C-alpha positions, 0 to 999 in steps of 0.5 A: 518453477510452477510447483514453487509458484503454486506453493507460494500462492497457497502459502501467501494468497494475499501477495500478488506474486513471488519475487523473481529472486525467490523463485530463482532460489527454489530451482536447483543450484545447477540451473544457471541464470540463462536457463532460468530466464529461458524457463520464464520466457517459455512459461510466459509464452505458454501463458502459464505465468505472468511477469510484472516487474520483479514479481512472477505469478501464475496467470490464474492467481489473484490476491485473495483474502483467506478465511484465516485473514478475513476477520483481521482484515475486517478489524483493520478496516473498521479501526482505520475507518473509525480513526479517520485522519488520526490513525493509530500507530502500527503498534497500537493497531496491532494491539487493538486487533490482537495481531503481532506486527509481523502479521499485521504488515502484510495485511496492511500491504494487501489493503493498500494494494486493494486501494482501501487504505492509504499509507503516508510517510511516517508509516501511518495508514489512513482510511482511503475515504477519509484521505479522499475527502481531505483531498477535496477540502484541501483543493477547494481551500487552495483554489479559494486562497492560493496557498496554505500554511501549516497552522491553517492546514492543521485547522483544516484537517482537524488533527495533530501535527503527528498526522498533519505533516505526513498528510502534507507530505503525502499530497506532495508525493502525489504531486497534488501540492508543492511546498514553497517555504512553509506553505503549500500550493496546488502543483497543477490545475485539478 
């Protein structure tokens, strides 16, 4: 189990851990579920592993950028910062930085976990600072006016419907705003 975790961490340094099912699959087939759970419990008791939800990791493992990933991660950061509230589609982002989409996705997940970017509905990824600044403008507007409709929202954001609607949905999911008909109101005092 420890060798499988070590191999996983070497192969995928950006990931916070290995899914339990994947680790279970790396053990011999004659190890039953009870034995697997006992192994995990004992290794956790020895502080050799940490279990976090469905993930298992060595206690010493922390997601880190590899030298191979560093240029691509920096290119993603720069592209999303420059895009502000009008981010490119995944396909366009991948083409712009010269990565296949299957290699781009884990890098985006890493940046999201690191709280550098924000993923909104519609699989759009935004620079966190741009979203945080918008959140402040939105809260100020809602405090001053009580509610906001889609046209005013698009004007406040300064973007197209392609990004305005996912951003509205993001703030609804965060429980900052509440949709009432075609308007948004603050869900809670902030």
